[in-house]
C-alpha distance (Angstrom), angle and dihedral (degrees) to the residues before:
residue distance angle dihedral
X1 . . .
X2 3.78 . .
X3 3.79 125.2 .
X4 3.79 88.2 -109.0
X5 3.81 92.0 54.8
X6 3.80 91.3 47.0
X7 3.82 91.9 54.1
X8 3.80 90.8 47.9
X9 3.83 90.8 52.2
X10 3.81 91.8 50.2
X11 3.80 92.0 49.4
X12 3.83 90.2 47.6
X13 3.81 91.4 51.1
X14 3.81 92.0 47.2
X15 3.83 91.5 51.0
X16 3.80 92.3 45.4
X17 3.82 91.1 48.1
X18 3.82 90.3 49.3
X19 3.80 90.9 50.9
X20 3.80 91.6 50.1
X21 3.80 90.2 49.3
X22 3.83 91.7 49.9
X23 3.83 90.0 48.8
X24 3.81 90.8 49.7
X25 3.81 92.4 48.9
X26 3.83 90.2 46.8
X27 3.80 90.1 51.9
X28 3.81 92.1 50.7
X29 3.82 88.5 44.7
X30 3.82 89.8 54.5
X31 3.81 96.2 43.0
X32 3.79 92.3 52.4
X33 3.80 90.4 56.1
X34 3.80 102.7 -100.2
X35 3.78 127.8 137.5
X36 3.79 133.5 176.8
X37 3.78 114.8 -103.6
X38 3.80 127.0 -165.1
X39 3.77 109.7 -49.4
X40 3.84 89.7 26.9
X41 3.78 91.8 -83.2
X42 3.82 112.1 158.4
X43 3.82 113.0 -122.9
X44 3.79 133.5 170.8
X45 3.78 118.2 -109.2
X46 3.79 124.5 -113.0
X47 3.79 133.1 -147.8
X48 3.82 141.7 -143.0
X49 3.79 127.3 -125.8
X50 3.80 107.4 -156.6
X51 3.81 118.0 -162.1
X52 3.79 123.9 -177.5
X53 3.79 145.1 168.9
X54 3.82 88.2 -125.6
X55 3.79 136.2 55.3
X56 3.79 131.3 -152.6
X57 3.79 91.3 57.2
X58 3.77 130.8 172.7
X59 3.81 108.8 -136.0
X60 3.81 124.0 -162.5
X61 3.81 118.2 -175.1
X62 3.81 116.3 -171.4
X63 3.83 90.5 -16.2
X64 3.82 92.3 -53.1
X65 3.78 126.6 111.9
X66 3.81 112.4 -112.4
X67 3.80 120.5 -161.5
X68 3.78 94.5 -160.9
X69 3.83 117.1 -177.2
X70 3.81 119.2 -116.2
X71 3.79 106.5 -126.4
X72 3.79 122.3 175.5
X73 3.79 93.2 -20.8
X74 3.80 96.3 -46.7
X75 3.80 136.4 90.5
X76 3.80 114.7 -130.2
X77 3.79 123.8 -154.3
X78 3.77 108.5 -170.9
X79 3.80 138.3 -171.6
X80 3.79 96.8 35.4
X81 3.79 117.4 163.6
X82 3.82 113.5 -119.1
X83 3.77 112.7 -98.1
X84 3.79 142.5 63.4
X85 3.81 117.2 -25.4
X86 3.80 137.7 174.6
X87 3.79 124.4 -136.3
X88 3.81 127.7 -165.5
X89 3.82 119.2 -171.9
X90 3.80 120.9 -176.3
X91 3.79 145.5 155.6
X92 3.79 130.9 -169.5
X93 3.80 111.3 -87.8
X94 3.82 94.4 15.6
X95 3.78 135.5 97.1
X96 3.82 111.0 -100.6
X97 3.79 123.6 -116.4
X98 3.83 119.4 -141.0
X99 3.79 129.8 -176.6
X100 3.79 139.7 169.6
X101 3.80 113.4 -155.8
X102 3.78 143.4 157.8
X103 3.79 121.8 -108.7
X104 3.79 115.0 -153.1
X105 3.77 125.9 -147.1
X106 3.81 115.5 -88.3
X107 3.81 93.1 -1.9
X108 3.81 140.3 106.1
X109 3.82 120.0 -120.2
X110 3.80 109.6 -153.1
X111 3.82 118.4 -155.9
X112 3.80 133.7 174.3
X113 3.79 116.0 -144.1
X114 3.80 111.9 -164.7
X115 3.78 117.9 -165.3
X116 3.80 125.0 -173.7
X117 3.82 128.5 -173.3
X118 3.79 115.1 -90.2
X119 3.81 88.7 -132.3
X120 3.83 92.1 49.9
X121 3.78 131.3 -108.5
X122 3.77 117.8 -38.9
X123 3.80 102.4 -111.2
X124 3.79 134.9 -163.8
X125 3.80 124.2 -149.4
X126 3.81 113.5 -118.1
X127 3.81 114.7 -135.4
X128 3.82 109.6 -109.9
X129 3.79 90.8 -143.3
X130 3.80 94.0 55.2
X131 3.79 129.9 99.4
X132 3.82 87.0 -126.7
X133 3.80 89.8 62.2
X134 3.81 92.9 51.5
X135 3.81 92.2 46.4
X136 3.82 91.6 47.7
X137 3.81 92.4 50.7
X138 3.78 90.8 50.7
X139 3.83 92.4 48.7
X140 3.81 92.9 47.1
X141 3.80 91.2 51.6
X142 3.80 88.4 49.9
X143 3.79 93.1 52.9
X144 3.79 95.2 88.0
X145 3.80 128.9 162.2
X146 3.81 115.2 -88.7
X147 3.80 100.6 -125.4
X148 3.79 132.1 -179.1
X149 3.79 111.4 -112.6
X150 3.81 114.8 -105.6
X151 3.82 114.9 -86.4
X152 3.83 92.1 11.6
X153 3.80 109.1 141.6
X154 3.78 120.7 -158.6
X155 3.82 110.1 -127.5
X156 3.79 116.9 -125.4
X157 3.81 94.8 -139.3
X158 3.84 99.2 66.9
X159 3.81 100.9 122.5
X160 3.80 104.6 163.3
X161 3.78 140.7 42.2
X162 3.79 95.7 -109.8
X163 3.82 94.5 56.5
X164 3.80 91.1 43.4
X165 3.79 90.9 51.9
X166 3.80 90.6 49.9
X167 3.82 90.5 54.0
X168 3.80 92.8 45.4
X169 3.79 92.6 50.3
X170 3.79 89.9 57.0
X171 3.78 100.2 38.7
X172 3.82 108.5 31.7
X173 3.77 121.0 70.6
X174 3.83 117.7 -144.6
X175 3.81 93.0 4.7
X176 3.82 114.9 -161.9
X177 3.81 115.3 -136.0
X178 3.81 125.4 -174.9
X179 3.79 120.1 -114.0
X180 3.80 92.1 -105.9
X181 3.82 91.8 49.9
X182 3.80 93.9 -122.4
X183 3.81 103.0 108.0
X184 3.80 134.9 42.0
X185 3.80 131.2 -165.8
X186 3.77 131.8 -149.3
X187 3.80 137.8 158.7
X188 3.79 125.4 -130.0
X189 3.80 125.0 172.0
X190 3.81 87.8 -7.3
X191 3.83 91.7 -59.0
X192 3.80 120.2 122.4
X193 3.79 112.9 -134.8
X194 3.78 127.3 -165.3
X195 3.82 115.1 -154.7
X196 3.78 126.1 -162.9
X197 3.83 105.3 -135.7
X198 3.81 102.8 164.6
X199 3.80 115.4 118.1
X200 3.82 94.1 -174.2
X201 3.81 101.5 51.6
X202 3.83 129.7 51.2
X203 3.78 116.5 -113.7
X204 3.84 116.4 -94.9
X205 3.78 116.1 -99.1
X206 3.81 93.2 -103.3
X207 3.82 89.5 66.7
X208 3.80 88.1 57.9
X209 3.78 131.1 71.4
X210 3.81 126.3 -177.0
X211 3.81 92.0 -9.6
X212 3.80 92.2 -53.4
X213 3.79 118.5 108.5
X214 3.77 125.8 -155.5
X215 3.76 122.6 -164.2
X216 3.84 97.2 -146.3
X217 3.78 118.9 63.6
X218 3.83 125.4 -178.8
X219 3.79 108.8 -132.5
X220 3.78 102.9 -174.6
X221 3.79 143.4 -18.4
X222 3.81 119.4 -155.4
X223 3.76 136.2 -176.4
X224 3.82 90.0 -134.0
X225 3.77 122.0 72.5
X226 3.83 116.5 -94.4
X227 3.80 104.9 -127.0
X228 3.80 103.5 -176.8
X229 3.80 140.0 -22.9
X230 3.80 145.8 -174.5
X231 3.78 142.2 173.0
X232 3.79 114.6 -82.9
X233 3.83 113.4 -107.9
X234 3.78 96.7 -33.0
X235 3.79 95.1 -50.9
X236 3.79 123.3 133.4
X237 3.81 97.5 -152.2
X238 3.84 102.3 52.7
X239 3.81 127.4 59.1
X240 3.79 137.8 -168.0
X241 3.80 119.9 -149.1
X242 3.79 137.8 167.0
X243 3.79 122.8 -134.0
X244 3.79 127.7 162.4
X245 3.80 109.4 -32.1
X246 3.82 97.0 -23.2
X247 3.80 140.4 75.4
X248 3.80 110.8 -148.1
X249 3.78 138.6 -166.2
X250 3.79 118.0 -144.6
X251 3.78 134.1 172.3
X252 3.79 121.5 -126.1
X253 3.80 93.3 -136.7
X254 3.85 107.8 89.6
X255 3.82 94.8 -177.8
X256 3.79 120.0 106.5
X257 3.83 97.7 7.0
X258 3.79 118.0 -27.9
X259 3.81 104.8 -126.6
X260 3.79 114.9 -132.4
X261 3.82 124.7 176.2
X262 3.82 137.3 171.9
X263 3.80 112.9 -116.9
X264 3.83 100.9 179.5
X265 3.80 132.2 11.2
X266 3.80 120.3 -162.7
X267 3.79 140.2 119.7
X268 3.80 109.8 -74.7
X269 3.82 108.5 -13.8
X270 3.79 128.6 -173.9
X271 3.78 120.1 176.6
X272 3.77 148.5 -164.0
X273 3.82 124.7 -161.2
X274 3.79 115.9 -147.7
X275 3.82 121.6 -142.0
X276 3.82 90.3 -108.2
X277 3.81 93.0 58.1
X278 3.82 101.8 -97.8
X279 3.79 116.7 136.0
X280 3.81 119.0 -148.7
X281 3.79 115.5 -159.8
X282 3.80 125.7 -165.2
X283 3.79 108.3 -157.7
X284 3.78 113.4 171.3
X285 3.80 109.0 -48.2
X286 3.80 94.5 -20.1
X287 3.78 134.9 83.9
X288 3.81 120.1 -152.5
X289 3.76 131.3 -176.2
X290 3.80 134.3 -157.0
X291 3.75 139.6 172.0
X292 3.79 112.3 -109.2
């Protein structure tokens, strides 16, 4: 072997050793949950906690099928690079749920995907001679819209949940408050508003825009009159409301596609949701019930 060949072999071995070292470091980098962001900056991955009212879901993340495990009632999608992602959740016979959201480094993004049957909830007729019928009618009549009193002006200087709640208590009749006490609902000019009233927990990201948070968030505005509403099954981020001939579900979060699905279609429905998740619907002279 000539001196020239010997030098070439040494250089080859050095390059090969360097490549192996880089590959080893990259493997460790990946296994410890790091990815390269824009500008080749190393960042830790995030994850998604997916909750739903249905099981047996098909989950598509960024146009790729994800077989996420169901753990403790939630689906977990792990090792997601920080940034903007799209999520499609669907099941045969149900309306699909679609969302675009931002995953932060080393954090868990929690989302709730509600899916309702395309043909509406499977209902059962309540016997008009039963005590259940009488109790349901009374509860439905009591589920009235939380409206701002006439001539009540919302002050501009309400900066926290406690002061907002104090104003709402005085100026909104039949105020709706979520089970955890963090969010309130009222209707003004046929627009549903969600208000963050917690003084112990920061407002969710969808109440905030460009690092500025507002406590009052418009959820939806419809041409048809809103007849009654409530939070869905104790949640603070999903609502049920009746308008026209339909009862709808809608999420509070308007960012990245605000999901909106019909739950019940009839003639002139009004509803009441019981604490155990049963919805009673008065439609004409009949009362129906269904499990949500």
